[in-house]
N, CA, C and O atoms as a printed pandas DataFrame, in Angstrom:
     atom_number atom_name residue_name chain_id  residue_number  x_coord  y_coord  z_coord
0              1         N          MET        A               1    7.264   41.693   -6.102
1              2        CA          MET        A               1    8.163   40.864   -5.388
2              3         C          MET        A               1    8.042   39.458   -5.825
3              4         O          MET        A               1    6.986   38.830   -5.735
4              5         N          ALA        A               2    8.992   39.040   -6.235
5              6        CA          ALA        A               2    9.124   37.368   -6.666
6              7         C          ALA        A               2    9.180   36.402   -5.411
7              8         O          ALA        A               2    9.538   36.735   -4.281
8              9         N          ALA        A               3    8.846   35.399   -5.731
9             10        CA          ALA        A               3    8.955   34.178   -4.718
10            11         C          ALA        A               3   10.356   33.977   -4.413
11            12         O          ALA        A               3   11.246   34.187   -5.238
12            13         N          SER        A               4   10.572   33.537   -3.128
13            14        CA          SER        A               4   12.094   33.345   -2.797
14            15         C          SER        A               4   12.164   31.813   -2.497
15            16         O          SER        A               4   11.174   31.129   -2.235
16            17         N          ALA        A               5   13.304   31.406   -2.557
17            18        CA          ALA        A               5   13.435   29.992   -2.120
18            19         C          ALA        A               5   14.588   29.794   -0.922
19            20         O          ALA        A               5   15.650   30.416   -0.950
20            21         N          VAL        A               6   14.266   28.922    0.047
21            22        CA          VAL        A               6   15.026   28.700    1.169
22            23         C          VAL        A               6   15.435   27.197    1.343
23            24         O          VAL        A               6   14.570   26.379    1.657
24            25         N          LYS        A               7   16.809   26.796    1.136
25            26        CA          LYS        A               7   17.105   25.457    1.167
26            27         C          LYS        A               7   17.444   25.040    2.562
27            28         O          LYS        A               7   18.315   25.588    3.239
28            29         N          LEU        A               8   16.616   23.921    2.996
29            30        CA          LEU        A               8   17.284   23.380    4.406
30            31         C          LEU        A               8   17.418   22.021    4.286
31            32         O          LEU        A               8   17.048   21.409    3.284
32            33         N          ILE        A               9   17.992   21.444    5.370
33            34        CA          ILE        A               9   18.185   20.020    5.644
34            35         C          ILE        A               9   17.515   19.691    6.924
35            36         O          ILE        A               9   18.031   20.002    7.997
36            37         N          VAL        A              10   16.523   19.149    6.854
37            38        CA          VAL        A              10   15.363   18.935    8.089
38            39         C          VAL        A              10   15.310   17.492    8.284
39            40         O          VAL        A              10   15.127   16.737    7.329
40            41         N          PRO        A              11   15.469   17.051    9.544
41            42        CA          PRO        A              11   15.363   15.486    9.960
42            43         C          PRO        A              11   13.682   15.266    9.709
43            44         O          PRO        A              11   12.768   16.017   10.048
44            45         N          ALA        A              12   13.618   13.980    8.999
45            46        CA          ALA        A              12   12.082   13.849    8.703
46            47         C          ALA        A              12   11.499   13.459    9.921
47            48         O          ALA        A              12   12.076   12.793   10.780
48            49         N          GLY        A              13   10.061   13.986   10.000
49            50        CA          GLY        A              13    9.267   13.932   10.972
50            51         C          GLY        A              13    9.582   14.551   12.330
51            52         O          GLY        A              13    8.960   14.224   13.341
52            53         N          LYS        A              14   10.612   15.498   12.328
53            54        CA          LYS        A              14   11.110   16.143   13.447
54            55         C          LYS        A              14   11.269   17.534   13.269
55            56         O          LYS        A              14   12.021   18.146   14.029
56            57         N          ALA        A              15   10.532   18.237   12.176
57            58        CA          ALA        A              15   10.565   19.643   12.068
58            59         C          ALA        A              15    9.894   20.365   13.162
59            60         O          ALA        A              15    8.785   20.054   13.597
60            61         N          SER        A              16   10.587   21.304   13.573
61            62        CA          SER        A              16   10.017   22.270   14.815
62            63         C          SER        A              16   10.190   23.798   14.288
63            64         O          SER        A              16   10.658   24.105   13.191
64            65         N          ALA        A              17    9.770   24.603   15.183
65            66        CA          ALA        A              17   10.218   25.919   15.268
66            67         C          ALA        A              17   11.696   26.202   15.538
67            68         O          ALA        A              17   12.121   27.333   15.302
68            69         N          GLN        A              18   12.510   25.257   16.016
69            70        CA          GLN        A              18   13.727   25.503   16.355
70            71         C          GLN        A              18   14.751   25.473   15.190
71            72         O          GLN        A              18   14.452   24.988   14.099
72            73         N          PRO        A              19   16.002   26.022   15.463
73            74        CA          PRO        A              19   16.862   26.081   14.196
74            75         C          PRO        A              19   16.969   24.680   13.738
75            76         O          PRO        A              19   16.983   23.758   14.554
76            77         N          PRO        A              20   17.051   24.473   12.390
77            78        CA          PRO        A              20   17.441   25.576   11.343
78            79         C          PRO        A              20   16.067   26.041   10.660
79            80         O          PRO        A              20   16.068   26.977    9.860
80            81         N          VAL        A              21   15.026   25.432   10.964
81            82        CA          VAL        A              21   13.573   25.991   10.524
82            83         C          VAL        A              21   13.255   27.255   10.927
83            84         O          VAL        A              21   12.997   28.132   10.102
84            85         N          GLY        A              22   13.243   27.471   12.251
85            86        CA          GLY        A              22   12.470   28.594   12.808
86            87         C          GLY        A              22   13.084   29.855   11.933
87            88         O          GLY        A              22   12.568   30.464   10.996
88            89         N          PRO        A              23   14.443   30.039   12.609
89            90        CA          PRO        A              23   15.207   31.160   12.015
90            91         C          PRO        A              23   14.985   31.385   10.446
91            92         O          PRO        A              23   14.485   32.440   10.055
92            93         N          ALA        A              24   15.358   30.397    9.571
93            94        CA          ALA        A              24   15.335   30.526    8.199
94            95         C          ALA        A              24   14.051   31.023    7.739
95            96         O          ALA        A              24   14.055   31.989    6.976
96            97         N          LEU        A              25   12.843   30.444    8.133
97            98        CA          LEU        A              25   11.734   30.687    7.549
98            99         C          LEU        A              25   10.957   32.267    8.310
99           100         O          LEU        A              25   10.377   33.183    7.727
100          101         N          GLY        A              26   11.211   32.105    9.620
101          102        CA          GLY        A              26   10.775   33.337   10.212
102          103         C          GLY        A              26   11.418   34.602    9.694
103          104         O          GLY        A              26   10.758   35.641    9.674
104          105         N          ALA        A              27   12.618   34.574    9.292
105          106        CA          ALA        A              27   13.233   35.836    8.650
106          107         C          ALA        A              27   12.354   36.287    7.458
107          108         O          ALA        A              27   12.146   37.487    7.280
108          109         N          LYS        A              28   11.790   35.259    6.569
109          110        CA          LYS        A              28   10.860   35.505    5.554
110          111         C          LYS        A              28    9.480   35.812    5.857
111          112         O          LYS        A              28    8.690   36.088    4.954
112          113         N          GLY        A              29    9.163   35.782    6.999
113          114        CA          GLY        A              29    7.682   36.016    7.521
114          115         C          GLY        A              29    6.922   34.796    7.335
115          116         O          GLY        A              29    5.736   34.952    7.045
116          117         N          VAL        A              30    7.334   33.692    7.435
117          118        CA          VAL        A              30    6.657   32.476    7.309
118          119         C          VAL        A              30    6.451   31.790    8.654
119          120         O          VAL        A              30    7.477   31.696    9.327
120          121         N          LYS        A              31    5.444   31.339    9.131
121          122        CA          LYS        A              31    5.384   30.783   10.463
122          123         C          LYS        A              31    6.025   29.303   10.365
123          124         O          LYS        A              31    5.635   28.471    9.546
124          125         N          ALA        A              32    6.944   29.103   11.200
125          126        CA          ALA        A              32    7.469   27.860   11.102
126          127         C          ALA        A              32    6.590   26.842   11.758
127          128         O          ALA        A              32    6.663   25.733   11.229
128          129         N          MET        A              33    5.930   26.922   12.588
129          130        CA          MET        A              33    4.878   25.909   13.052
130          131         C          MET        A              33    4.081   25.307   11.930
131          132         O          MET        A              33    3.852   24.098   11.883
132          133         N          ASP        A              34    3.639   26.206   10.984
133          134        CA          ASP        A              34    2.727   25.777    9.797
134          135         C          ASP        A              34    3.622   25.018    8.919
135          136         O          ASP        A              34    3.125   24.037    8.366
136          137         N          PHE        A              35    4.861   25.296    8.688
137          138        CA          PHE        A              35    5.648   24.335    7.825
138          139         C          PHE        A              35    5.999   23.140    8.429
139          140         O          PHE        A              35    6.007   22.082    7.799
140          141         N          ALA        A              36    6.333   23.237    9.772
141          142        CA          ALA        A              36    6.577   22.032   10.457
142          143         C          ALA        A              36    5.444   20.833   10.568
143          144         O          ALA        A              36    5.728   19.636   10.613
144          145         N          LYS        A              37    4.277   21.309   10.599
145          146        CA          LYS        A              37    3.121   20.386   10.702
146          147         C          LYS        A              37    2.925   19.761    9.328
147          148         O          LYS        A              37    2.676   18.561    9.212
148          149         N          GLU        A              38    3.039   20.600    8.270
149          150        CA          GLU        A              38    3.041   20.021    7.067
150          151         C          GLU        A              38    4.146   19.144    6.521
151          152         O          GLU        A              38    3.913   18.238    5.720
152          153         N          PHE        A              39    5.296   19.420    6.951
153          154        CA          PHE        A              39    6.615   18.875    6.600
154          155         C          PHE        A              39    6.499   17.465    7.223
155          156         O          PHE        A              39    6.598   16.459    6.521
156          157         N          ASN        A              40    6.272   17.409    8.640
157          158        CA          ASN        A              40    6.136   16.136    9.309
158          159         C          ASN        A              40    5.206   15.211    8.856
159          160         O          ASN        A              40    5.414   13.998    8.896
160          161         N          ALA        A              41    3.923   15.854    8.315
161          162        CA          ALA        A              41    2.821   15.041    7.991
162          163         C          ALA        A              41    3.167   14.352    6.668
163          164         O          ALA        A              41    2.691   13.255    6.376
164          165         N          ARG        A              42    4.117   15.112    5.778
165          166        CA          ARG        A              42    4.428   14.774    4.405
166          167         C          ARG        A              42    5.554   13.661    4.448
167          168         O          ARG        A              42    5.626   12.738    3.636
168          169         N          THR        A              43    6.305   13.844    5.360
169          170        CA          THR        A              43    7.688   12.730    5.676
170          171         C          THR        A              43    7.272   11.520    6.683
171          172         O          THR        A              43    8.078   10.680    7.084
172          173         N          ALA        A              44    6.085   11.554    6.983
173          174        CA          ALA        A              44    5.675   10.440    8.115
174          175         C          ALA        A              44    6.057    8.965    7.600
175          176         O          ALA        A              44    6.289    8.027    8.363
176          177         N          HIS        A              45    6.088    8.893    6.168
177          178        CA          HIS        A              45    6.389    7.581    5.715
178          179         C          HIS        A              45    7.929    7.285    5.739
179          180         O          HIS        A              45    8.368    6.169    5.462
180          181         N          LEU        A              46    8.730    8.354    6.088
181          182        CA          LEU        A              46   10.228    8.105    6.180
182          183         C          LEU        A              46   10.716    7.537    7.350
183          184         O          LEU        A              46    9.908    7.410    8.270
184          185         N          GLU        A              47   12.026    7.114    7.542
185          186        CA          GLU        A              47   12.374    6.822    8.764
186          187         C          GLU        A              47   12.592    8.169    9.562
187          188         O          GLU        A              47   13.131    9.147    9.044
188          189         N          VAL        A              48   12.152    8.144   10.797
189          190        CA          VAL        A              48   12.052    9.418   11.855
190          191         C          VAL        A              48   13.668    9.839   11.780
191          192         O          VAL        A              48   14.515    8.951   11.877
192          193         N          GLY        A              49   14.029   11.150   11.612
193          194        CA          GLY        A              49   15.211   11.623   11.721
194          195         C          GLY        A              49   16.213   11.579   10.643
195          196         O          GLY        A              49   17.360   12.009   10.763
196          197         N          LEU        A              50   15.627   10.932    9.379
197          198        CA          LEU        A              50   16.495   11.083    8.156
198          199         C          LEU        A              50   16.707   12.298    7.697
199          200         O          LEU        A              50   15.727   12.993    7.430
200          201         N          PRO        A              51   17.898   12.753    7.530
201          202        CA          PRO        A              51   18.255   14.179    7.003
202          203         C          PRO        A              51   17.496   14.147    5.669
203          204         O          PRO        A              51   17.662   13.240    4.854
204          205         N          THR        A              52   16.608   15.236    5.472
205          206        CA          THR        A              52   15.773   15.343    4.334
206          207         C          THR        A              52   16.005   16.759    3.690
207          208         O          THR        A              52   15.404   17.744    4.117
208          209         N          PRO        A              53   16.814   16.819    2.745
209          210        CA          PRO        A              53   16.847   18.229    1.836
210          211         C          PRO        A              53   15.769   18.764    1.467
211          212         O          PRO        A              53   15.035   18.048    0.786
212          213         N          THR        A              54   15.384   19.932    1.724
213          214        CA          THR        A              54   14.007   20.577    1.451
214          215         C          THR        A              54   14.187   22.009    0.902
215          216         O          THR        A              54   14.998   22.827    1.338
216          217         N          ILE        A              55   13.299   22.204   -0.137
217          218        CA          ILE        A              55   13.438   23.540   -0.949
218          219         C          ILE        A              55   12.013   24.081   -0.427
219          220         O          ILE        A              55   10.968   23.469   -0.650
220          221         N          VAL        A              56   12.078   25.276    0.280
221          222        CA          VAL        A              56   10.877   26.038    0.492
222          223         C          VAL        A              56   10.628   27.117   -0.545
223          224         O          VAL        A              56   11.562   27.874   -0.808
224          225         N          ASN        A              57    9.674   27.237   -1.049
225          226        CA          ASN        A              57    9.428   28.418   -2.007
226          227         C          ASN        A              57    8.163   29.238   -1.184
227          228         O          ASN        A              57    7.074   28.808   -0.803
228          229         N          ILE        A              58    8.743   30.530   -1.079
229          230        CA          ILE        A              58    7.952   31.404   -0.118
230          231         C          ILE        A              58    7.340   32.405   -1.244
231          232         O          ILE        A              58    8.062   32.809   -2.155
232          233         N          ASN        A              59    6.112   32.748   -1.149
233          234        CA          ASN        A              59    5.492   33.682   -2.019
234          235         C          ASN        A              59    5.411   34.815   -1.481
235          236         O          ASN        A              59    5.655   34.933   -0.280
236          237         N          PRO        A              60    5.070   35.837   -2.218
237          238        CA          PRO        A              60    5.177   37.272   -1.341
238          239         C          PRO        A              60    3.997   37.458   -0.473
239          240         O          PRO        A              60    3.968   38.396    0.324
240          241         N          ASP        A              61    2.996   36.598   -0.584
241          242        CA          ASP        A              61    1.879   36.801    0.602
242          243         C          ASP        A              61    2.048   35.971    1.621
243          244         O          ASP        A              61    1.154   35.700    2.423
244          245         N          ARG        A              62    3.458   35.417    1.662
245          246        CA          ARG        A              62    3.941   34.699    2.822
246          247         C          ARG        A              62    3.274   33.252    2.951
247          248         O          ARG        A              62    3.395   32.634    4.009
248          249         N          THR        A              63    2.575   32.718    1.880
249          250        CA          THR        A              63    2.256   31.465    1.756
250          251         C          THR        A              63    3.432   30.623    1.198
251          252         O          THR        A              63    4.279   31.187    0.505
252          253         N          PHE        A              64    3.507   29.541    1.419
253          254        CA          PHE        A              64    4.768   28.615    0.941
254          255         C          PHE        A              64    4.260   27.247    0.253
255          256         O          PHE        A              64    3.144   26.753    0.418
256          257         N          THR        A              65    5.199   26.783   -0.473
257          258        CA          THR        A              65    4.993   25.312   -1.007
258          259         C          THR        A              65    6.497   24.807   -0.619
259          260         O          THR        A              65    7.461   25.535   -0.383
260          261         N          PHE        A              66    6.466   23.685   -0.612
261          262        CA          PHE        A              66    7.928   22.899   -0.350
262          263         C          PHE        A              66    8.064   21.585   -1.291
263          264         O          PHE        A              66    7.130   20.939   -1.766
264          265         N          GLU        A              67    9.409   21.353   -1.442
265          266        CA          GLU        A              67    9.455   20.071   -2.229
266          267         C          GLU        A              67   10.636   19.257   -1.484
267          268         O          GLU        A              67   11.686   19.862   -1.269
268          269         N          THR        A              68   10.520   18.057   -1.126
269          270        CA          THR        A              68   11.641   17.364   -0.289
270          271         C          THR        A              68   12.383   16.664   -1.498
271          272         O          THR        A              68   11.895   16.460   -2.610
272          273         N          LYS        A              69   13.691   16.324   -1.056
273          274        CA          LYS        A              69   14.399   15.585   -1.794
274          275         C          LYS        A              69   15.086   14.298   -1.016
275          276         O          LYS        A              69   14.965   14.059    0.186
276          277         N          THR        A              70   15.813   13.548   -1.952
277          278        CA          THR        A              70   16.338   12.362   -1.224
278          279         C          THR        A              70   17.421   12.469   -0.309
279          280         O          THR        A              70   18.111   13.472   -0.490
280          281         N          PRO        A              71   17.768   11.721    0.621
281          282        CA          PRO        A              71   18.680   11.940    1.376
282          283         C          PRO        A              71   20.117   12.155    0.803
283          284         O          PRO        A              71   20.200   11.684   -0.331
284          285         N          PRO        A              72   21.151   12.666    1.203
285          286        CA          PRO        A              72   22.425   13.051    0.794
286          287         C          PRO        A              72   23.055   11.686    0.474
287          288         O          PRO        A              72   22.892   10.723    1.222
288          289         N          THR        A              73   23.733   11.630   -0.585
289          290        CA          THR        A              73   24.338   10.292   -1.241
290          291         C          THR        A              73   25.488    9.775   -0.263
291          292         O          THR        A              73   25.743    8.574   -0.163
292          293         N          ALA        A              74   26.161   10.756    0.447
293          294        CA          ALA        A              74   27.078   10.221    1.552
294          295         C          ALA        A              74   26.439    9.513    2.530
295          296         O          ALA        A              74   26.994    8.524    3.010
296          297         N          LEU        A              75   25.338    9.870    2.908
297          298        CA          LEU        A              75   24.671    9.109    4.183
298          299         C          LEU        A              75   24.134    8.001    3.637
299          300         O          LEU        A              75   24.000    7.008    4.351
300          301         N          LEU        A              76   23.798    7.979    2.502
301          302        CA          LEU        A              76   23.297    6.389    1.883
302          303         C          LEU        A              76   24.459    5.390    1.772
303          304         O          LEU        A              76   24.446    4.213    2.134
304          305         N          LEU        A              77   25.593    6.156    1.135
305          306        CA          LEU        A              77   26.964    5.282    1.140
306          307         C          LEU        A              77   27.286    4.716    2.507
307          308         O          LEU        A              77   27.451    3.510    2.689
308          309         N          LYS        A              78   27.376    5.689    3.525
309          310        CA          LYS        A              78   27.658    5.185    4.802
310          311         C          LYS        A              78   26.921    4.187    5.304
311          312         O          LYS        A              78   27.432    3.253    5.923
312          313         N          ARG        A              79   25.559    4.305    5.064
313          314        CA          ARG        A              79   24.659    3.248    5.646
314          315         C          ARG        A              79   24.814    1.880    4.960
315          316         O          ARG        A              79   24.784    0.833    5.607
316          317         N          ALA        A              80   24.991    1.929    3.539
317          318        CA          ALA        A              80   25.486    0.803    2.829
318          319         C          ALA        A              80   26.562    0.100    3.383
319          320         O          ALA        A              80   26.558   -1.089    3.702
320          321         N          ALA        A              81   27.594    0.993    3.492
321          322        CA          ALA        A              81   28.905    0.374    3.991
322          323         C          ALA        A              81   29.064   -0.077    5.587
323          324         O          ALA        A              81   29.943   -0.797    6.060
324          325         N          GLY        A              82   28.131    0.459    6.163
325          326        CA          GLY        A              82   28.104    0.169    7.747
326          327         C          GLY        A              82   28.883    0.886    8.526
327          328         O          GLY        A              82   29.222    0.512    9.649
328          329         N          VAL        A              83   29.290    2.163    7.907
329          330        CA          VAL        A              83   30.290    2.875    8.660
330          331         C          VAL        A              83   29.698    4.114    9.275
331          332         O          VAL        A              83   28.562    4.447    8.939
332          333         N          THR        A              84   30.288    4.730   10.035
333          334        CA          THR        A              84   29.702    6.062   10.751
334          335         C          THR        A              84   30.124    7.405   10.019
335          336         O          THR        A              84   29.453    8.434    9.937
336          337         N          SER        A              85   31.468    7.146    9.475
337          338        CA          SER        A              85   32.210    8.337    8.885
338          339         C          SER        A              85   32.981    7.461    7.651
339          340         O          SER        A              85   33.198    6.252    7.578
340          341         N          GLY        A              86   33.310    8.583    6.695
341          342        CA          GLY        A              86   34.321    8.014    5.636
342          343         C          GLY        A              86   35.673    8.211    6.248
343          344         O          GLY        A              86   35.902    8.701    7.354
344          345         N          SER        A              87   36.525    7.766    5.381
345          346        CA          SER        A              87   37.999    7.892    5.490
346          347         C          SER        A              87   38.481    9.344    5.581
347          348         O          SER        A              87   37.986   10.143    4.786
348          349         N          GLY        A              88   39.339    9.746    6.411
349          350        CA          GLY        A              88   40.062   11.187    6.569
350          351         C          GLY        A              88   41.063   11.176    5.420
351          352         O          GLY        A              88   41.365   12.237    4.874
352          353         N          ARG        A              89   41.634    9.910    4.998
353          354        CA          ARG        A              89   42.488    9.689    3.867
354          355         C          ARG        A              89   42.217    9.084    2.875
355          356         O          ARG        A              89   42.924    8.080    2.789
356          357         N          SER        A              90   41.268    9.236    1.751
357          358        CA          SER        A              90   40.660    8.265    0.958
358          359         C          SER        A              90   41.664    7.713    0.092
359          360         O          SER        A              90   41.429    6.546   -0.222
360          361         N          GLY        A              91   42.673    8.189   -0.368
361          362        CA          GLY        A              91   43.780    7.478   -1.306
362          363         C          GLY        A              91   44.360    6.562   -0.601
363          364         O          GLY        A              91   44.829    5.651   -1.283
364          365         N          THR        A              92   44.536    6.446    0.828
365          366        CA          THR        A              92   45.500    5.574    1.372
366          367         C          THR        A              92   44.583    4.636    2.336
367          368         O          THR        A              92   44.883    3.453    2.498
368          369         N          GLU        A              93   43.505    5.195    2.936
369          370        CA          GLU        A              93   42.995    4.508    3.952
370          371         C          GLU        A              93   41.494    4.196    3.566
371          372         O          GLU        A              93   40.767    5.032    3.030
372          373         N          VAL        A              94   41.091    2.883    3.896
373          374        CA          VAL        A              94   39.773    2.171    3.606
374          375         C          VAL        A              94   38.987    2.497    4.853
375          376         O          VAL        A              94   39.414    2.256    5.982
376          377         N          ALA        A              95   37.882    3.026    4.613
377          378        CA          ALA        A              95   36.787    3.065    5.657
378          379         C          ALA        A              95   35.830    1.899    5.881
379          380         O          ALA        A              95   35.322    1.544    6.945
380          381         N          GLY        A              96   35.679    1.348    4.602
381          382        CA          GLY        A              96   34.601    0.244    4.403
382          383         C          GLY        A              96   34.448   -0.213    2.862
383          384         O          GLY        A              96   35.215    0.144    1.968
384          385         N          THR        A              97   33.444   -0.978    2.714
385          386        CA          THR        A              97   33.319   -1.450    1.306
386          387         C          THR        A              97   31.709   -1.374    1.189
387          388         O          THR        A              97   30.891   -1.587    2.084
388          389         N          VAL        A              98   31.460   -0.986   -0.258
389          390        CA          VAL        A              98   30.247   -1.138   -0.745
390          391         C          VAL        A              98   30.052   -1.892   -2.131
391          392         O          VAL        A              98   30.907   -1.689   -2.993
392          393         N          SER        A              99   29.026   -2.718   -2.401
393          394        CA          SER        A              99   29.010   -3.408   -3.499
394          395         C          SER        A              99   28.493   -2.556   -4.591
395          396         O          SER        A              99   28.088   -1.403   -4.444
396          397         N          LEU        A             100   28.550   -3.334   -5.891
397          398        CA          LEU        A             100   27.924   -2.745   -6.949
398          399         C          LEU        A             100   26.433   -2.651   -6.897
399          400         O          LEU        A             100   25.852   -1.659   -7.336
400          401         N          LYS        A             101   25.847   -3.597   -6.403
401          402        CA          LYS        A             101   24.527   -3.765   -6.072
402          403         C          LYS        A             101   23.847   -2.460   -5.112
403          404         O          LYS        A             101   22.715   -2.004   -5.274
404          405         N          HIS        A             102   24.714   -2.062   -4.222
405          406        CA          HIS        A             102   24.622   -0.979   -3.388
406          407         C          HIS        A             102   24.457    0.278   -4.136
407          408         O          HIS        A             102   23.487    1.027   -4.021
408          409         N          LEU        A             103   25.526    0.472   -4.956
409          410        CA          LEU        A             103   25.740    1.609   -5.848
410          411         C          LEU        A             103   24.400    1.817   -6.759
411          412         O          LEU        A             103   23.883    2.916   -6.957
412          413         N          TYR        A             104   23.910    0.537   -7.297
413          414        CA          TYR        A             104   22.812    0.583   -8.251
414          415         C          TYR        A             104   21.651    1.116   -7.378
415          416         O          TYR        A             104   20.949    2.060   -7.744
416          417         N          GLN        A             105   21.490    0.491   -6.250
417          418        CA          GLN        A             105   20.278    0.784   -5.322
418          419         C          GLN        A             105   20.314    2.352   -4.858
419          420         O          GLN        A             105   19.273    2.999   -4.746
420          421         N          ILE        A             106   21.439    2.833   -4.634
421          422        CA          ILE        A             106   21.458    4.251   -4.298
422          423         C          ILE        A             106   21.332    5.238   -5.716
423          424         O          ILE        A             106   20.935    6.403   -5.711
424          425         N          ALA        A             107   21.718    4.561   -6.765
425          426        CA          ALA        A             107   21.383    5.475   -7.862
426          427         C          ALA        A             107   19.892    5.433   -8.376
427          428         O          ALA        A             107   19.427    6.430   -8.929
428          429         N          GLN        A             108   19.149    4.310   -8.204
429          430        CA          GLN        A             108   17.693    4.436   -8.200
430          431         C          GLN        A             108   17.142    5.392   -7.218
431          432         O          GLN        A             108   16.129    6.019   -7.527
432          433         N          ILE        A             109   17.703    5.572   -6.063
433          434        CA          ILE        A             109   16.952    6.459   -5.145
434          435         C          ILE        A             109   17.333    7.962   -5.735
435          436         O          ILE        A             109   16.504    8.856   -5.903
436          437         N          LYS        A             110   18.572    8.051   -5.978
437          438        CA          LYS        A             110   18.855    9.611   -6.266
438          439         C          LYS        A             110   18.462    9.935   -7.837
439          440         O          LYS        A             110   18.603   11.088   -8.245
440          441         N          LEU        A             111   18.105    9.192   -8.464
441          442        CA          LEU        A             111   17.585    9.568   -9.903
442          443         C          LEU        A             111   16.271   10.121   -9.764
443          444         O          LEU        A             111   15.778   10.674  -10.747
444          445         N          LYS        A             112   15.569   10.048   -8.590
445          446        CA          LYS        A             112   14.159   10.745   -8.512
446          447         C          LYS        A             112   14.362   12.276   -8.469
447          448         O          LYS        A             112   13.375   12.993   -8.636
448          449         N          ASP        A             113   15.694   12.874   -8.236
449          450        CA          ASP        A             113   15.918   14.260   -7.935
450          451         C          ASP        A             113   16.404   14.873   -9.240
451          452         O          ASP        A             113   16.429   16.083   -9.463
452          453         N          VAL        A             114   16.775   13.946  -10.051
453          454        CA          VAL        A             114   17.418   14.741  -11.370
454          455         C          VAL        A             114   16.702   14.185  -12.666
455          456         O          VAL        A             114   16.110   13.106  -12.692
456          457         N          GLN        A             115   16.811   14.952  -13.618
457          458        CA          GLN        A             115   16.131   14.452  -15.013
458          459         C          GLN        A             115   17.464   14.486  -16.036
459          460         O          GLN        A             115   18.453   15.197  -15.855
460          461         N          GLY        A             116   17.285   13.666  -17.018
461          462        CA          GLY        A             116   18.181   13.529  -18.000
462          463         C          GLY        A             116   19.372   13.034  -17.850
463          464         O          GLY        A             116   20.233   13.309  -18.686
464          465         N          VAL        A             117   19.670   12.188  -16.733
465          466        CA          VAL        A             117   20.862   11.507  -16.355
466          467         C          VAL        A             117   20.519   10.054  -16.440
467          468         O          VAL        A             117   19.541    9.585  -15.858
468          469         N          SER        A             118   21.337    9.349  -17.175
469          470        CA          SER        A             118   21.430    7.976  -17.250
470          471         C          SER        A             118   21.483    7.111  -16.114
471          472         O          SER        A             118   22.174    7.615  -15.228
472          473         N          GLU        A             119   20.969    5.898  -15.784
473          474        CA          GLU        A             119   21.280    5.298  -14.619
474          475         C          GLU        A             119   22.891    5.035  -14.476
475          476         O          GLU        A             119   23.526    5.280  -13.450
476          477         N          GLU        A             120   23.458    4.477  -15.723
477          478        CA          GLU        A             120   24.866    4.118  -15.655
478          479         C          GLU        A             120   25.546    5.436  -15.176
479          480         O          GLU        A             120   26.305    5.247  -14.226
480          481         N          ALA        A             121   25.456    6.738  -15.611
481          482        CA          ALA        A             121   26.003    7.754  -15.207
482          483         C          ALA        A             121   25.857    8.179  -13.824
483          484         O          ALA        A             121   26.807    8.711  -13.250
484          485         N          MET        A             122   24.565    7.957  -13.151
485          486        CA          MET        A             122   24.491    8.268  -11.924
486          487         C          MET        A             122   25.296    7.253  -10.979
487          488         O          MET        A             122   25.798    7.531   -9.890
488          489         N          CYS        A             123   25.306    5.951  -11.671
489          490        CA          CYS        A             123   26.182    5.022  -10.868
490          491         C          CYS        A             123   27.571    5.424  -10.635
491          492         O          CYS        A             123   28.115    5.307   -9.536
492          493         N          ARG        A             124   28.238    5.980  -11.858
493          494        CA          ARG        A             124   29.587    6.275  -11.994
494          495         C          ARG        A             124   29.714    7.565  -10.896
495          496         O          ARG        A             124   30.702    7.603  -10.161
496          497         N          THR        A             125   28.827    8.462  -10.828
497          498        CA          THR        A             125   29.070    9.659   -9.890
498          499         C          THR        A             125   28.952    9.138   -8.591
499          500         O          THR        A             125   29.826    9.583   -7.848
500          501         N          ILE        A             126   28.086    8.260   -7.997
501          502        CA          ILE        A             126   28.134    7.599   -6.758
502          503         C          ILE        A             126   29.116    6.883   -6.523
503          504         O          ILE        A             126   29.482    6.883   -5.347
504          505         N          ALA        A             127   29.851    6.080   -7.444
505          506        CA          ALA        A             127   31.147    5.327   -7.076
506          507         C          ALA        A             127   32.298    6.303   -6.930
507          508         O          ALA        A             127   33.301    6.061   -6.258
508          509         N          GLY        A             128   32.093    7.371   -7.575
509          510        CA          GLY        A             128   33.180    8.451   -7.444
510          511         C          GLY        A             128   33.194    9.063   -5.996
511          512         O          GLY        A             128   34.200    9.361   -5.351
512          513         N          SER        A             129   31.856    9.194   -5.602
513          514        CA          SER        A             129   31.615    9.618   -4.329
514          515         C          SER        A             129   32.190    8.730   -3.253
515          516         O          SER        A             129   32.886    9.220   -2.364
516          517         N          ALA        A             130   31.933    7.500   -3.302
517          518        CA          ALA        A             130   32.160    6.360   -2.502
518          519         C          ALA        A             130   33.728    6.412   -2.502
519          520         O          ALA        A             130   34.342    6.353   -1.437
520          521         N          ARG        A             131   34.402    6.528   -3.772
521          522        CA          ARG        A             131   35.799    6.244   -3.564
522          523         C          ARG        A             131   36.418    7.715   -3.100
523          524         O          ARG        A             131   37.601    7.742   -2.762
524          525         N          SER        A             132   35.801    8.680   -3.083
525          526        CA          SER        A             132   36.432    9.867   -2.286
526          527         C          SER        A             132   36.181    9.889   -0.738
527          528         O          SER        A             132   36.715   10.712    0.006
528          529         N          MET        A             133   35.399    9.001   -0.360
529          530        CA          MET        A             133   34.922    8.685    1.123
530          531         C          MET        A             133   35.781    7.637    1.669
531          532         O          MET        A             133   35.733    7.372    2.870
532          533         N          GLY        A             134   36.589    7.000    0.842
533          534        CA          GLY        A             134   37.579    6.114    1.124
534          535         C          GLY        A             134   36.947    4.783    1.323
535          536         O          GLY        A             134   37.367    3.958    2.135
536          537         N          LEU        A             135   35.797    4.590    0.456
537          538        CA          LEU        A             135   34.929    3.234    0.363
538          539         C          LEU        A             135   35.355    2.497   -0.730
539          540         O          LEU        A             135   35.284    2.985   -1.857
540          541         N          ARG        A             136   35.849    1.224   -0.511
541          542        CA          ARG        A             136   36.305    0.249   -1.552
542          543         C          ARG        A             136   35.038   -0.331   -2.119
543          544         O          ARG        A             136   34.091   -0.710   -1.430
544          545         N          ILE        A             137   35.106   -0.374   -3.566
545          546        CA          ILE        A             137   33.732   -1.056   -4.327
546          547         C          ILE        A             137   34.154   -2.419   -4.516
547          548         O          ILE        A             137   35.299   -2.639   -4.911
548          549         N          VAL        A             138   33.341   -3.370   -4.273
549          550        CA          VAL        A             138   33.445   -4.741   -4.477
550          551         C          VAL        A             138   32.327   -5.264   -5.419
551          552         O          VAL        A             138   31.225   -4.717   -5.468
552          553         N          ARG        A             139   32.671   -6.384   -6.190
553          554        CA          ARG        A             139   31.572   -6.893   -7.010
554          555         C          ARG        A             139   30.592   -7.839   -6.403
555          556         O          ARG        A             139   29.660   -8.279   -7.077
C-alpha cells in the first residue's frame, strides 16, 4: 500500500483533535494529537490562527510527515487592502485598494510554494486575483 496524502487548512498554533484535523487523520489511522503537537510546534513562529494549508503524507505504517504552505492569496490580499471581504460584484464594485508594492510582497511570499515561476508572472497572477476580488490596484 502506498502513502496517502491529506490536504487540510489548519489555523497556525491551534491544531487539535477537533475538526478538520481529527476526522481527516483519524480515518487514516493517525493519532490527531500527535499531528497537532508537531504542527503547533512547527507553526509557533507564525501568527496564531493564521490559516495554513498543510499536506499530510501518511505512510502505510501510520507514521506521517507534513508540509506547510503559505497562507491563501485571498487572505493576504484582504489584509493588504484592509478589508474583511472582497466585492460581491468585482467588475462594478470596488472593495478596496492594494498597491503594486503589496502585490510584489505577496508574490515574494507565494513564490516559496512554487518552482519555475518568475516573480513577474506571480505578480500578474496575484493582480488577477485582486481584480477578481474587486480590489483596485494603485501605483
